[in-house]
C-alpha positions in Angstrom: -9.1 -85.8 42.6 -7.4 -83.6 41.1 -7.1 -79.7 42.5 -7.6 -77.4 39.5 -6.6 -73.8 39.7 -7.9 -71.2 41.5 -10.2 -69.5 38.2 -11.6 -73.0 38.4 -11.8 -73.9 41.8 -14.1 -70.8 42.3 -16.5 -72.0 40.4 -18.7 -74.4 42.7 -19.4 -71.0 45.2 -20.2 -69.1 41.3 -24.0 -68.2 41.2 -24.4 -70.8 38.5 -22.1 -73.3 39.9 -24.0 -73.6 43.8 -27.4 -73.5 41.1 -25.9 -76.7 40.3 -25.8 -78.0 43.6 -29.0 -77.4 44.1 -30.2 -79.1 41.4 -28.5 -82.6 42.0 -30.0 -84.6 44.2 -28.8 -84.4 47.9 -26.6 -87.3 49.3 -26.6 -86.1 52.4 -30.2 -86.1 53.3 -30.9 -86.5 57.4 -27.0 -86.0 58.2 -26.2 -83.7 60.8 -22.6 -82.0 60.8 -20.3 -80.3 63.2 -17.7 -77.8 61.9 -15.7 -75.8 64.2 -14.3 -72.6 63.3 -17.5 -72.7 60.3 -18.1 -69.1 59.4 -15.3 -68.3 57.8 -12.5 -69.4 55.5 -12.0 -73.1 55.0 -15.0 -73.9 57.5 -17.6 -71.6 56.0 -16.6 -73.5 52.7 -17.1 -76.6 54.4 -20.3 -75.8 55.9 -21.5 -74.5 52.3 -20.3 -77.8 50.3 -22.3 -80.2 53.0 -25.7 -78.3 53.5 -26.0 -78.1 49.5 -25.8 -81.6 49.5 -29.1 -81.4 52.2 -26.9 -81.9 55.2 -27.8 -80.1 58.5 -24.9 -78.0 59.2 -24.1 -76.5 63.2 -21.2 -74.0 62.5 -19.2 -72.7 65.6 -17.3 -69.8 66.1 -16.7 -66.8 68.8 -18.4 -63.9 67.1 -22.3 -64.1 66.8 -22.7 -61.4 64.2 -20.3 -63.6 62.0 -22.1 -66.3 62.6 -25.5 -64.9 61.8 -23.9 -63.2 58.6 -22.6 -67.6 57.8 -25.5 -69.0 58.2 -27.5 -66.2 56.2 -25.0 -67.3 53.1 -25.8 -71.2 53.9 -29.3 -71.4 54.3 -29.9 -70.5 50.7 -28.4 -73.9 49.7 -29.8 -76.3 50.6 -32.3 -78.0 48.7 -35.9 -77.7 49.9 -36.3 -81.3 49.6 -34.0 -81.9 52.2 -35.7 -80.4 55.0 -32.6 -79.6 56.4 -31.3 -76.5 58.6 -28.2 -75.0 59.4 -27.5 -73.5 63.2 -25.3 -71.1 64.3 -24.2 -71.8 67.6 -21.5 -69.2 70.0 -18.7 -71.9 71.5 -14.7 -70.8 72.1 -13.1 -74.9 71.8 -11.2 -73.8 74.3 -13.7 -73.8 76.9 -14.8 -77.2 78.3 -17.8 -76.3 79.9 -18.5 -74.5 76.3 -17.7 -77.6 74.9 -20.3 -79.5 76.6 -23.4 -77.0 76.1 -22.9 -77.1 72.7 -22.9 -81.0 72.2 -25.3 -81.7 75.1 -27.5 -78.5 73.5 -27.3 -80.6 69.9 -27.9 -84.0 71.7 -30.6 -82.7 72.7 -31.9 -80.8 68.8 -31.1 -83.6 66.4 -29.6 -86.8 68.7 -27.0 -87.7 67.1 -24.1 -86.2 64.7 -23.0 -88.4 61.5 -19.6 -85.7 60.9 -17.6 -83.3 63.0 -14.8 -81.3 61.2 -12.4 -80.0 63.6 -11.8 -77.0 61.8 -11.5 -73.9 64.5 -8.0 -73.0 64.5 -5.5 -70.3 64.7 -1.9 -69.2 63.3 1.0 -67.0 64.9 3.7 -64.9 62.8 7.6 -66.5 62.5 8.7 -65.7 66.4 11.6 -67.3 67.3 11.7 -69.1 70.6 13.0 -66.5 72.9 10.4 -63.9 71.7 8.0 -66.7 72.2 5.4 -65.7 74.9 4.1 -68.5 76.9 0.5 -66.4 75.9 1.0 -66.8 72.6 1.9 -70.4 73.4 -0.8 -72.0 74.9 -3.1 -69.4 72.9 -2.5 -71.5 69.8 -2.0 -75.3 72.0 -5.5 -74.5 74.2 -7.2 -73.7 70.1 -5.4 -76.2 67.6 -5.0 -79.0 69.7 -7.1 -79.2 72.8 -9.6 -77.7 71.3 -9.8 -80.6 69.0 -9.8 -82.9 72.0 -12.6 -80.9 73.7 -14.6 -81.1 70.9 -14.0 -85.1 69.5 -14.4 -86.1 73.5 -17.8 -84.3 73.5 -19.2 -85.9 70.3 -18.4 -89.2 70.5 -21.1 -90.0 72.6 -23.8 -88.8 70.0 -21.7 -91.2 66.9 -22.3 -93.8 65.3 -20.5 -96.3 63.4 -20.5 -94.8 59.8 -20.1 -91.6 61.3 -16.9 -89.3 60.2 -14.6 -87.3 62.5 -12.3 -85.1 60.1 -9.2 -83.2 61.8 -7.9 -79.8 60.0 -4.5 -80.0 60.9 -2.3 -78.3 57.7 0.7 -79.4 56.3 2.5 -78.4 59.7 1.6 -81.2 60.8 4.0 -83.2 58.5 6.3 -80.4 56.9 8.7 -78.3 59.0 8.1 -74.8 59.0 11.3 -73.0 61.3 9.8 -70.0 63.3 6.2 -71.4 64.2 6.9 -73.2 67.0 3.3 -73.3 69.0 1.6 -74.3 65.4 3.8 -77.0 64.5 3.8 -78.4 68.0 -0.1 -78.4 67.4 -0.9 -79.9 64.2 2.2 -82.8 65.3 0.5 -83.2 68.6 -3.3 -83.1 66.3 -2.2 -85.5 64.2 -0.6 -87.7 66.8 -3.9 -87.4 68.2 -5.9 -88.4 64.8 -3.8 -91.2 64.7 -4.3 -92.1 68.0 -8.6 -92.1 67.9 -8.2 -93.5 64.5 -7.0 -96.8 65.5 -9.7 -96.8 69.0 -12.4 -95.9 66.4 -11.8 -98.4 63.8 -14.0 -101.1 65.1 -16.7 -99.1 66.1 -16.6 -98.3 62.3 -16.4 -94.6 62.8 -14.0 -93.1 60.3 -11.0 -90.9 61.0 -9.1 -88.6 59.2 -6.4 -85.7 58.9 -6.9 -83.1 56.4 -3.4 -81.3 55.4 -4.1 -78.9 53.0 -1.1 -76.8 51.9 -1.0 -72.7 51.8 -5.0 -72.0 51.7 -6.6 -68.8 50.4 -8.6 -67.7 53.3 -8.1 -64.1 55.7 -6.1 -66.3 58.0 -2.9 -64.6 56.0 -3.5 -61.1 56.5 -2.7 -61.6 60.2 0.9 -64.1 59.0 1.7 -63.2 56.1 -0.1 -59.7 54.5 2.7 -60.2 51.4 2.0 -64.3 50.6 1.6 -64.8 47.0 -2.3 -66.1 47.4 -2.8 -66.4 43.3 -0.8 -69.6 43.5 -2.4 -71.3 46.8 -5.3 -73.8 47.1 -9.4 -72.4 46.9 -11.2 -72.9 50.0 -14.0 -74.3 48.0 -11.3 -77.6 46.8 -10.8 -78.1 50.3 -14.6 -78.7 51.3 -14.8 -80.6 48.2 -11.9 -83.2 49.3 -14.3 -82.8 52.8 -17.0 -83.8 50.9 -15.4 -86.7 49.1 -13.8 -87.7 52.6 -17.3 -88.0 53.6 -19.1 -89.7 50.9 -16.6 -92.8 50.8 -17.8 -96.2 51.6 -18.0 -97.4 54.9 -15.3 -100.1 54.2 -12.6 -97.6 52.6 -11.1 -95.6 55.7 -7.7 -93.5 54.8 -6.2 -92.0 57.7 -5.0 -89.1 56.0 -6.4 -86.3 52.6 -3.4 -84.4 51.8 -3.5 -81.2 49.1 -1.0 -79.7 47.8 -1.7 -76.4 45.3 0.0 -78.0 42.3 -0.8 -82.1 43.2 -4.0 -81.9 43.5 -5.6 -84.3 46.4 -3.4 -87.3 47.3 
């Protein structure tokens, strides 16, 4: 699946592109997907793409206002024939009690989870080790690694054969970025977690994959590198299409990862 240039990648989010999605027969009708960090960036694009395929989508975040605005954008994309819903839920993935409450409410409402996208994450500015504070270290590790652990552990009792778990790790799971100590440790740790989980769940028929996109054009760059050349980055909609591709794979196909490079596409 080749990654197109940003100009064509954005067509899926244009009015005409969305109309084509709505007109197509939904392929995820009756399914339930949970996307952490689903109110903006990659998470929002994933939620939009799955919703357009008739999937119930649950999006989480820490800001109720932003979540509600995201839900208002997603809802019109759901085909009427799918009878699906978008559910915005405030949840801090670092907090075990908040995560437990989230999945308890989903168990009561849906009784199952077909897709879990562990997308919630934060980054950091490049910082020498001597200036990397313990607070920074804990904040990144708790969000990007412990959050994946907590949400996966809480979701698993609701997942059956044929379900899919996708952990959004970024290229930093394998590629070294000097000065990003906490972020690199979290992403590489999350890759190890993903591979261990894959080995455990493969006999149950639950697919587990690491999503490792290269630099993606989202608002996170305003925090860490405002002058980054975003014109050459992957569009978030293309990452979302890779997630849809993974979810729609035949049950007997179980790749360990999907990597997206701005120059080479998905591999």
